[in-house]
C-alpha positions as CSV (number, residue, x, y, z in Angstrom):
1,X,97.1,71.2,90.0
2,X,96.7,71.4,93.2
3,X,96.8,74.7,94.5
4,X,95.9,76.8,90.9
5,X,93.5,78.6,93.0
6,X,96.6,80.4,94.7
7,X,97.8,84.0,93.7
8,X,101.1,83.0,94.9
9,X,102.4,79.6,95.3
10,X,105.7,78.0,95.8
11,X,107.1,75.1,96.1
12,X,110.2,73.5,97.4
13,X,112.3,76.1,96.5
14,X,115.9,75.5,96.3
15,X,118.0,79.2,95.5
16,X,121.5,79.9,95.9
17,X,123.8,82.9,94.5
18,X,126.4,82.2,91.3
19,X,129.0,80.4,93.4
20,X,127.9,80.6,96.3
21,X,126.4,77.5,98.4
22,X,122.7,77.2,98.6
23,X,120.5,80.4,100.5
24,X,117.0,79.3,100.2
25,X,116.5,76.0,101.5
26,X,112.7,74.1,100.5
27,X,110.5,77.0,101.0
28,X,107.2,76.4,100.6
29,X,104.4,78.9,100.4
30,X,100.2,79.0,99.3
31,X,98.4,82.2,99.4
32,X,94.8,82.6,98.2
33,X,93.1,85.9,96.6
34,X,92.6,88.5,99.1
35,X,95.2,87.1,102.0
36,X,97.9,89.8,103.4
37,X,100.7,88.4,104.4
38,X,103.9,89.5,106.7
39,X,107.4,88.3,106.5
40,X,109.5,88.3,108.9
41,X,112.7,88.1,109.8
42,X,116.6,89.1,111.2
43,X,118.7,91.0,108.8
44,X,119.6,88.4,105.9
45,X,117.6,86.1,105.9
46,X,116.2,86.3,103.0
47,X,113.0,88.2,102.8
48,X,114.2,90.8,100.5
49,X,115.9,87.7,98.2
50,X,112.4,86.2,98.2
51,X,110.0,89.0,97.0
52,X,113.0,89.5,94.4
53,X,112.3,86.1,93.0
54,X,108.4,86.1,93.6
55,X,108.6,89.3,92.0
56,X,110.8,87.9,88.7
57,X,113.8,89.1,89.3
58,X,115.4,85.2,89.6
59,X,115.4,82.1,87.9
60,X,114.8,79.5,89.8
61,X,114.6,75.8,88.8
62,X,111.1,74.6,87.0
63,X,108.7,77.2,85.9
64,X,106.3,74.9,88.5
65,X,108.5,75.9,91.0
66,X,107.1,80.2,91.9
67,X,103.8,80.5,90.5
68,X,102.4,83.6,90.3
69,X,98.7,84.2,89.7
70,X,99.4,80.8,87.8
71,X,102.2,81.5,85.8
72,X,105.9,81.2,86.2
73,X,107.4,84.7,87.7
74,X,110.0,84.7,85.9
75,X,109.1,83.7,82.3
76,X,105.5,85.0,82.0
77,X,107.1,88.7,81.5
78,X,103.4,90.0,81.2
79,X,102.9,89.9,85.3
80,X,104.9,92.7,85.2
81,X,104.2,94.4,82.1
82,X,100.4,94.2,82.5
83,X,100.3,95.4,86.3
84,X,99.0,92.6,87.8
85,X,102.0,92.0,90.0
86,X,103.7,95.2,91.5
87,X,107.2,95.2,93.5
88,X,108.0,98.0,95.7
89,X,111.4,98.1,97.6
90,X,114.4,99.1,98.3
91,X,115.8,102.8,97.6
92,X,114.6,104.5,94.7
93,X,117.2,104.9,92.7
94,X,119.4,104.7,89.2
95,X,122.9,104.2,88.9
96,X,126.1,106.6,87.9
97,X,129.3,105.7,86.7
98,X,131.3,104.6,89.0
99,X,129.8,106.5,92.0
100,X,126.7,103.0,91.6
101,X,123.6,103.2,93.3
102,X,121.9,107.4,94.1
103,X,118.8,108.5,94.4
104,X,116.5,109.0,92.1
105,X,116.6,112.9,91.9
106,X,116.6,115.5,89.1
107,X,115.2,119.5,88.6
108,X,111.3,117.9,87.4
109,X,108.2,117.9,89.4
110,X,105.9,115.4,90.9
111,X,103.4,115.9,88.8
112,X,105.5,114.9,86.0
113,X,106.3,111.9,87.0
114,X,102.5,110.8,88.5
115,X,100.8,112.1,85.4
116,X,103.6,110.7,83.2
117,X,102.2,107.1,83.8
118,X,100.0,106.6,80.7
119,X,96.5,104.3,81.1
120,X,95.8,105.3,84.8
121,X,92.2,105.2,85.8
122,X,92.2,109.6,87.4
123,X,90.0,108.8,90.2
124,X,92.6,106.1,91.7
125,X,95.4,109.0,90.8
126,X,93.6,111.6,92.6
127,X,93.2,108.7,95.5
128,X,96.9,108.1,95.9
129,X,98.0,111.7,95.9
130,X,95.7,112.8,98.4
131,X,96.3,109.2,100.0
132,X,99.4,109.5,99.8
133,X,99.7,113.9,100.7
134,X,101.6,114.6,97.5
135,X,102.2,118.3,96.8
136,X,102.1,118.0,92.6
137,X,105.0,121.0,92.6
138,X,107.6,118.9,94.7
139,X,111.4,119.4,92.9
140,X,112.4,115.8,93.1
141,X,116.0,116.9,93.6
142,X,114.6,118.9,96.8
143,X,112.6,116.7,98.3
144,X,113.5,114.9,101.6
145,X,113.7,110.5,101.9
146,X,110.0,110.6,102.8
147,X,108.4,112.6,100.3
148,X,110.9,111.5,97.2
149,X,109.2,107.9,99.0
150,X,105.6,109.1,98.6
151,X,106.3,109.5,94.9
152,X,107.1,106.2,95.0
153,X,104.4,104.3,96.1
154,X,102.1,106.8,94.2
155,X,103.2,105.7,90.8
156,X,104.0,101.8,91.7
157,X,100.5,102.1,92.9
158,X,98.9,103.9,90.4
159,X,97.7,100.6,88.5
160,X,95.8,98.2,90.0
161,X,97.8,95.3,90.9
162,X,96.3,91.6,91.9
163,X,99.9,90.4,93.8
164,X,101.4,93.5,95.6
165,X,105.3,93.1,96.9
166,X,106.5,95.5,99.3
167,X,109.8,95.5,100.6
168,X,110.1,98.0,104.0
169,X,108.7,100.4,101.7
170,X,107.4,102.0,104.8
171,X,110.2,102.5,106.5
172,X,110.6,106.4,106.0
173,X,107.5,107.8,106.3
174,X,105.7,109.7,109.4
175,X,102.9,107.5,111.7
176,X,100.1,108.8,110.2
177,X,101.0,108.6,106.4
178,X,101.9,105.0,107.4
179,X,98.7,103.3,109.0
180,X,96.7,105.3,105.9
181,X,98.6,103.5,103.4
182,X,97.9,100.0,105.4
183,X,94.3,100.5,105.9
184,X,94.5,101.3,101.8
185,X,96.0,98.3,100.9
186,X,92.8,97.0,103.5
187,X,90.5,97.8,101.2
188,X,92.6,96.8,98.2
189,X,92.4,93.0,99.1
190,X,88.6,93.3,100.6
191,X,87.3,95.1,97.6
192,X,89.4,94.4,94.6
193,X,91.3,90.4,96.6
194,X,94.2,91.7,95.7
195,X,97.2,89.7,97.5
196,X,99.8,91.4,99.3
197,X,103.6,89.6,101.3
198,X,105.1,92.6,103.2
199,X,108.3,92.0,104.4
200,X,108.7,94.6,107.3
201,X,110.4,95.2,110.8
202,X,108.0,97.8,111.7
203,X,105.4,95.6,114.2
204,X,102.7,98.4,115.1
205,X,99.0,97.8,114.2
206,X,100.1,94.7,112.3
207,X,98.0,91.8,114.9
208,X,95.0,92.9,112.8
209,X,96.2,93.9,109.8
210,X,97.7,90.2,108.7
211,X,96.0,87.1,107.9
212,X,99.3,85.5,107.8
213,X,102.5,85.5,109.0
214,X,105.6,83.8,107.2
215,X,108.8,83.7,109.5
216,X,112.5,82.8,107.6
217,X,115.5,82.1,109.4
218,X,118.4,82.0,107.5
219,X,116.6,81.3,104.1
220,X,114.3,78.7,105.4
221,X,110.7,78.7,106.3
222,X,110.7,78.2,110.1
223,X,106.7,78.7,109.7
224,X,103.9,79.7,108.0
225,X,100.9,80.9,110.0
226,X,97.2,82.5,110.0
227,X,97.4,85.0,112.3
228,X,94.7,83.4,114.4
229,X,96.6,80.5,114.8
230,X,99.4,82.1,116.9
231,X,99.5,80.9,120.6
232,X,101.7,83.7,121.7
233,X,99.4,86.3,120.8
234,X,96.0,84.4,121.4
235,X,97.5,82.6,125.0
236,X,94.7,83.6,127.3
237,X,95.9,85.9,130.1
238,X,99.4,86.0,128.8
239,X,98.8,87.5,125.3
240,X,102.2,89.5,123.5
241,X,102.0,92.4,120.8
242,X,102.9,90.6,117.5
243,X,106.3,92.5,118.5
244,X,107.4,90.8,121.6
245,X,105.9,87.5,119.6
246,X,108.5,88.6,116.7
247,X,111.0,89.9,118.9
248,X,111.7,86.2,121.4
249,X,111.8,84.5,117.7
250,X,114.5,86.6,117.0
251,X,116.4,87.1,120.2
252,X,116.0,83.2,120.3
253,X,117.8,83.0,116.8
254,X,120.2,85.1,117.3
255,X,121.7,83.0,120.4
256,X,121.8,80.0,118.1
257,X,123.6,81.8,116.2
258,X,125.8,83.4,119.0
259,X,126.8,80.0,120.2
260,X,127.6,78.4,116.4
261,X,129.7,81.9,116.2
262,X,131.5,80.7,119.6
263,X,131.9,76.6,118.9
264,X,133.9,77.9,115.4
265,X,135.8,80.0,116.7
266,X,137.2,77.5,119.3
267,X,137.1,74.7,116.9
268,X,139.6,76.9,114.6
269,X,141.7,78.0,117.5
270,X,142.3,74.5,118.6
271,X,143.7,73.7,114.6
272,X,145.7,76.3,114.7
273,X,147.3,75.6,118.0
274,X,147.9,71.7,117.1
275,X,151.2,70.8,116.0
276,X,150.2,69.7,113.1
277,X,148.8,72.6,112.0
278,X,152.5,74.5,113.4
279,X,154.2,72.2,111.4
280,X,152.3,73.2,108.3
281,X,152.7,76.6,108.9
282,X,156.6,76.7,109.5
283,X,157.0,74.3,106.0
284,X,155.3,77.5,104.2
285,X,156.9,80.2,105.5
286,X,161.0,78.0,104.8
């Protein structure tokens, strides 16, 4: 089957939440081992949903639609259990009764959390503790959001994954920690052939970090590029930064969305002001 050499393979993905219209439509993605792919798009465009589908957290029709390391992302639970597929995203939280999701915190140390993960290479653990500048004496109910995020990252990266999915995981990190972590990911992809898909709104320094970029708009794939093939990034005499390129895309999308909303408002007003609409309302209130 074509694409069996891919670490991540998505073919014609359609997805909707129960009782809702289609949210992801005809999405395709092919990433080879060692790829580092940025997933970009406006808020609500479907980035998190796509990452969760790749992580096997949502079932989609057909076992060949979403394949990770040659297996069905949803049906092959060994992908996550073995650590070959890792997903890091959202806030690190737990569910407590009617309070819902609250940050994971308790009177226990970072050392208790990190060393509680079994079957870990000690040298890799020490490298991550040093990289993320973690104090093993941190008490999890007293640390900041950024410090809690560092412990979460350390625990999530302890196993040597083959595919790593990241959803806005650097938002709580300072610039030094963020750049050190991105350099670590480059080494992982180059030396071990790990494939990384990273959704973010922070683009500083990512022009040379990524190998691919997938642009998502309203659940649809606007484009899948190799970084060296994005015209705006390499136009002679008029090259832009990645931030400028993505900003221009999203501004065009916002303007188109505004026009659509205005058009819908006009249509709604015309419907309400029509004689037939008024008679229907009068009949209702009688």
